[in-house]
C-alpha positions in Angstrom: -0.1 0.1 -0.1 1.2 3.5 -1.0 1.0 6.5 1.3 -0.9 9.1 -0.2 0.8 12.3 0.2 -1.4 14.9 2.4 -1.7 18.4 0.8 -2.5 21.2 3.0 -5.7 22.9 2.5 -5.4 26.2 0.8 -5.9 29.2 2.9 -9.1 31.1 2.6 -8.6 34.6 1.0 -10.2 37.2 3.3 -13.2 39.1 2.5 -12.7 42.6 1.9 -15.4 45.3 1.6 -15.8 49.2 1.8 -19.1 50.5 2.7 -20.7 53.9 2.6 -22.5 54.4 6.0 -25.7 56.1 5.8 -27.7 55.2 8.7 -26.8 54.7 12.6 -24.6 51.5 13.1 -25.7 48.5 14.9 -24.2 48.2 18.4 -21.7 45.4 16.9 -20.6 47.4 14.0 -20.2 50.5 16.4 -17.9 48.2 18.9 -15.7 47.2 16.0 -15.4 50.7 14.8 -14.4 52.0 18.3 -11.9 49.0 18.7 -10.5 49.6 15.1 -9.8 53.5 16.3 -8.4 52.4 19.6 -5.9 50.1 17.8 -5.0 53.1 15.3 -4.4 55.7 18.1 -2.3 53.3 20.2 -0.2 52.9 16.8 0.1 56.6 16.1 -2.3 56.9 13.7 -5.4 58.2 15.4 -6.1 61.2 12.9 -5.4 63.6 15.5 -6.0 61.7 18.9 -2.6 61.1 21.0 -4.6 59.5 23.9 -7.2 57.0 23.8 -10.6 58.7 24.6 -13.5 57.0 26.6 -15.5 54.6 24.9 -18.5 57.1 25.5 -16.7 59.7 23.6 -15.6 57.4 20.6 -19.3 56.2 20.2 -20.4 59.7 20.3 -17.7 60.8 17.6 -18.7 58.2 15.2 -22.5 58.7 15.9 -22.0 62.3 15.2 -20.0 61.8 12.0 -22.9 59.9 10.5 -25.3 62.4 11.2 -23.3 65.4 9.6 -25.0 66.3 6.4 -21.6 67.2 4.5 -19.7 64.2 5.8 -19.7 61.0 4.4 -18.4 58.1 6.1 -17.1 55.0 4.7 -15.7 51.9 6.6 -13.5 48.9 5.5 -14.3 45.6 6.6 -12.1 42.3 6.8 -13.7 39.3 7.1 -16.7 41.5 8.1 -15.2 43.3 10.9 -15.0 47.1 10.6 -11.4 47.7 10.7 -10.7 51.2 8.8 -12.4 54.4 7.8 -12.1 57.2 5.5 -14.4 60.3 5.6 -15.2 62.8 2.7 -16.0 66.4 3.9 -18.1 68.4 1.5 -17.8 72.1 1.1 -21.1 73.9 2.7 -23.9 74.7 0.1 -23.2 78.3 0.6 -19.4 77.9 -0.9 -20.4 77.6 -4.4 -16.7 78.6 -5.5 -15.5 75.6 -4.0 -18.1 73.1 -4.7 -15.8 71.3 -7.1 -13.4 70.1 -4.4 -13.9 68.1 -1.0 -11.8 66.9 1.9 -10.3 63.4 2.7 -10.0 62.9 6.6 -9.6 60.4 9.2 -8.3 57.6 6.9 -7.0 54.8 9.0 -6.7 51.1 8.9 -6.4 49.2 12.3 -2.7 47.8 12.6 -4.3 44.0 12.9 -5.9 44.6 9.3 -3.1 46.2 7.2 -1.2 44.7 4.6 -4.6 43.8 2.3 -4.7 46.8 0.4 -7.8 48.3 2.5 -6.3 51.9 2.6 -6.2 52.1 -1.4 -9.7 50.5 -1.5 -10.8 53.3 0.7 -9.2 56.0 -1.3 -10.9 54.3 -4.2 -14.2 54.4 -3.1 -13.9 58.0 -1.5 -12.7 59.0 -5.1 -15.7 57.3 -7.0 -18.1 58.8 -4.7 -16.5 62.1 -4.8 -16.8 62.0 -8.8 -20.4 61.0 -8.4 -21.4 64.0 -6.3 -19.7 66.3 -9.0 -16.3 66.9 -7.3 -13.2 67.1 -9.2 -10.5 67.9 -6.8 -9.8 66.0 -3.4 -7.6 67.6 -1.0 -5.9 66.3 2.2 -3.5 66.8 4.8 -1.2 64.8 7.1 1.2 65.0 9.9 4.9 64.5 8.2 5.5 61.7 10.7 2.7 59.4 9.1 5.2 57.8 6.5 3.0 55.1 5.5 -0.2 57.2 4.9 2.3 59.3 2.8 3.3 56.5 0.9 -0.2 55.6 0.2 -1.2 59.1 -1.0 1.6 59.7 -3.1 1.3 56.2 -5.1 -2.5 57.2 -5.5 -1.6 60.1 -7.3 -2.0 62.7 -4.6 0.5 65.6 -5.3 2.1 67.5 -2.2 1.3 71.4 -2.8 2.6 72.5 0.6 3.8 72.2 4.2 3.2 73.9 7.4 5.9 73.8 9.9 3.7 73.8 13.2 0.8 71.4 11.9 0.4 69.8 15.1 1.9 69.5 18.3 2.8 66.0 20.1 4.7 65.9 23.7 5.2 69.5 23.3 6.9 69.4 20.0 5.6 70.8 16.7 5.2 68.3 13.9 5.1 69.6 10.2 2.1 68.7 8.1 2.1 68.1 4.5 -1.0 69.3 2.1 -2.0 67.1 -0.8 -4.3 67.5 -3.9 -5.5 65.4 -6.5 -7.6 66.3 -9.7 -10.0 63.7 -10.4 -11.0 65.2 -13.8 -10.6 67.9 -16.0 -13.6 70.4 -16.2 
Protein backbone atom coordinates (compact mmCIF):
# COMPACT_ATOMS: atom_id res chain seq x y z
CA UNK A 1 0.00 0.00 0.00
CA UNK A 2 1.37 3.42 -0.91
CA UNK A 3 1.01 6.36 1.33
CA UNK A 4 -0.82 9.28 -0.20
CA UNK A 5 0.71 12.67 0.20
CA UNK A 6 -1.40 14.90 2.29
CA UNK A 7 -1.63 18.37 0.89
CA UNK A 8 -2.53 21.25 3.14
CA UNK A 9 -5.87 22.89 2.56
CA UNK A 10 -5.46 26.15 0.70
CA UNK A 11 -5.81 29.19 2.92
CA UNK A 12 -9.05 31.02 2.40
CA UNK A 13 -8.69 34.51 1.06
CA UNK A 14 -10.10 37.11 3.42
CA UNK A 15 -13.22 38.94 2.32
CA UNK A 16 -12.81 42.69 2.03
CA UNK A 17 -15.29 45.46 1.42
CA UNK A 18 -15.70 49.19 1.74
CA UNK A 19 -19.15 50.48 2.64
CA UNK A 20 -20.65 53.96 2.70
CA UNK A 21 -22.50 54.33 6.00
CA UNK A 22 -25.83 56.09 5.54
CA UNK A 23 -27.64 55.20 8.77
CA UNK A 24 -26.72 54.64 12.41
CA UNK A 25 -24.48 51.64 12.94
CA UNK A 26 -25.74 48.62 14.83
CA UNK A 27 -24.00 48.22 18.20
CA UNK A 28 -21.71 45.39 17.02
CA UNK A 29 -20.41 47.53 14.13
CA UNK A 30 -20.02 50.53 16.42
CA UNK A 31 -17.99 48.35 18.81
CA UNK A 32 -15.77 47.17 15.93
CA UNK A 33 -15.29 50.75 14.76
CA UNK A 34 -14.32 51.91 18.25
CA UNK A 35 -11.94 48.95 18.66
CA UNK A 36 -10.30 49.75 15.32
CA UNK A 37 -9.99 53.41 16.32
CA UNK A 38 -8.40 52.44 19.66
CA UNK A 39 -5.86 50.26 17.87
CA UNK A 40 -5.04 52.99 15.33
CA UNK A 41 -4.53 55.57 18.09
CA UNK A 42 -2.24 53.20 20.02
CA UNK A 43 -0.22 52.68 16.82
CA UNK A 44 0.18 56.46 16.37
CA UNK A 45 -2.29 56.96 13.53
CA UNK A 46 -5.41 58.15 15.28
CA UNK A 47 -6.16 61.07 12.94
CA UNK A 48 -5.44 63.64 15.62
CA UNK A 49 -6.03 61.75 18.83
CA UNK A 50 -2.85 61.23 20.82
CA UNK A 51 -4.43 59.49 23.80
CA UNK A 52 -7.26 57.02 23.89
CA UNK A 53 -10.58 58.74 24.55
CA UNK A 54 -13.24 56.99 26.58
CA UNK A 55 -15.45 54.49 24.77
CA UNK A 56 -18.41 56.81 25.33
CA UNK A 57 -16.51 59.65 23.61
CA UNK A 58 -15.61 57.44 20.65
CA UNK A 59 -19.17 56.21 20.26
CA UNK A 60 -20.51 59.77 20.34
CA UNK A 61 -17.88 60.86 17.84
CA UNK A 62 -18.73 58.15 15.29
CA UNK A 63 -22.47 58.56 15.77
CA UNK A 64 -21.99 62.28 15.19
CA UNK A 65 -19.98 61.77 12.00
CA UNK A 66 -22.86 59.80 10.53
CA UNK A 67 -25.36 62.57 11.25
CA UNK A 68 -23.37 65.48 9.76
CA UNK A 69 -24.94 66.22 6.37
CA UNK A 70 -21.76 67.28 4.58
CA UNK A 71 -19.69 64.30 5.81
CA UNK A 72 -19.60 60.84 4.32
CA UNK A 73 -18.22 57.92 6.32
CA UNK A 74 -16.74 54.89 4.60
CA UNK A 75 -15.76 51.81 6.57
CA UNK A 76 -13.42 49.04 5.52
CA UNK A 77 -14.26 45.50 6.56
CA UNK A 78 -12.01 42.48 6.74
CA UNK A 79 -13.98 39.26 7.08
CA UNK A 80 -17.00 41.35 8.05
CA UNK A 81 -15.26 43.24 10.87
CA UNK A 82 -14.87 47.01 10.59
CA UNK A 83 -11.15 47.70 10.60
CA UNK A 84 -10.73 51.15 9.06
CA UNK A 85 -12.38 54.32 7.88
CA UNK A 86 -12.18 57.28 5.57
CA UNK A 87 -14.32 60.41 5.55
CA UNK A 88 -15.17 62.89 2.84
CA UNK A 89 -15.96 66.40 4.00
CA UNK A 90 -17.91 68.38 1.42
CA UNK A 91 -18.03 72.18 1.33
CA UNK A 92 -21.16 73.83 2.71
CA UNK A 93 -23.86 74.74 0.20
CA UNK A 94 -23.09 78.46 0.46
CA UNK A 95 -19.49 77.86 -0.72
CA UNK A 96 -20.32 77.66 -4.41
CA UNK A 97 -16.80 78.71 -5.45
CA UNK A 98 -15.36 75.52 -3.92
CA UNK A 99 -18.15 73.06 -4.66
CA UNK A 100 -15.81 71.30 -7.10
CA UNK A 101 -13.59 70.10 -4.23
CA UNK A 102 -13.84 67.98 -1.13
CA UNK A 103 -11.54 66.93 1.69
CA UNK A 104 -10.47 63.45 2.76
CA UNK A 105 -9.92 63.05 6.47
CA UNK A 106 -9.72 60.33 9.09
CA UNK A 107 -8.32 57.60 6.86
CA UNK A 108 -6.88 54.73 8.87
CA UNK A 109 -6.71 50.96 8.91
CA UNK A 110 -6.26 49.15 12.22
CA UNK A 111 -2.79 47.56 12.55
CA UNK A 112 -4.21 44.01 12.64
CA UNK A 113 -5.83 44.53 9.20
CA UNK A 114 -2.95 46.18 7.37
CA UNK A 115 -1.27 44.62 4.36
CA UNK A 116 -4.45 43.78 2.45
CA UNK A 117 -4.72 46.98 0.40
CA UNK A 118 -7.66 48.34 2.37
CA UNK A 119 -6.27 51.88 2.50
CA UNK A 120 -6.20 51.95 -1.28
CA UNK A 121 -9.70 50.47 -1.42
CA UNK A 122 -10.93 53.22 0.92
CA UNK A 123 -9.28 55.89 -1.25
CA UNK A 124 -10.69 54.36 -4.45
CA UNK A 125 -14.20 54.30 -3.01
CA UNK A 126 -13.90 57.86 -1.73
CA UNK A 127 -12.70 59.04 -5.15
CA UNK A 128 -15.58 57.26 -6.91
CA UNK A 129 -18.12 58.77 -4.54
CA UNK A 130 -16.55 62.23 -4.86
CA UNK A 131 -16.83 62.03 -8.65
CA UNK A 132 -20.43 60.83 -8.42
CA UNK A 133 -21.20 63.85 -6.22
CA UNK A 134 -19.70 66.22 -8.80
CA UNK A 135 -16.33 66.89 -7.17
CA UNK A 136 -13.27 67.05 -9.40
CA UNK A 137 -10.63 67.75 -6.75
CA UNK A 138 -9.79 66.01 -3.48
CA UNK A 139 -7.59 67.67 -0.86
CA UNK A 140 -6.05 66.19 2.27
CA UNK A 141 -3.46 66.92 4.92
CA UNK A 142 -1.28 64.64 7.01
CA UNK A 143 1.39 64.81 9.71
CA UNK A 144 4.87 64.50 8.25
CA UNK A 145 5.56 61.59 10.65
CA UNK A 146 2.83 59.44 9.03
CA UNK A 147 5.24 57.87 6.54
CA UNK A 148 3.00 54.98 5.49
CA UNK A 149 0.03 57.28 4.89
CA UNK A 150 2.21 59.63 2.85
CA UNK A 151 3.44 56.73 0.72
CA UNK A 152 -0.14 55.55 0.12
CA UNK A 153 -1.35 59.02 -0.87
CA UNK A 154 1.58 59.65 -3.19
CA UNK A 155 1.21 56.20 -4.80
CA UNK A 156 -2.48 57.03 -5.37
CA UNK A 157 -1.52 60.14 -7.34
CA UNK A 158 -1.89 62.85 -4.72
CA UNK A 159 0.54 65.73 -5.24
CA UNK A 160 2.08 67.61 -2.35
CA UNK A 161 1.24 71.29 -2.66
CA UNK A 162 2.54 72.68 0.60
CA UNK A 163 3.81 72.22 4.11
CA UNK A 164 2.99 73.71 7.49
CA UNK A 165 5.88 73.81 9.97
CA UNK A 166 3.57 73.95 13.04
CA UNK A 167 0.86 71.58 11.81
CA UNK A 168 0.58 69.51 15.00
CA UNK A 169 1.94 69.48 18.53
CA UNK A 170 2.93 66.13 20.02
CA UNK A 171 4.59 65.89 23.43
CA UNK A 172 5.29 69.61 23.35
CA UNK A 173 7.08 69.46 19.98
CA UNK A 174 5.81 70.82 16.70
CA UNK A 175 5.32 68.32 13.89
CA UNK A 176 5.22 69.63 10.32
CA UNK A 177 2.32 68.71 8.09
CA UNK A 178 1.92 68.17 4.38
CA UNK A 179 -0.94 69.26 2.15
CA UNK A 180 -1.94 67.21 -0.88
CA UNK A 181 -4.38 67.51 -3.77
CA UNK A 182 -5.56 65.29 -6.58
CA UNK A 183 -7.38 66.31 -9.74
CA UNK A 184 -9.97 63.62 -10.42
CA UNK A 185 -11.06 64.90 -13.79
CA UNK A 186 -10.74 68.01 -15.89
CA UNK A 187 -13.67 70.35 -16.32
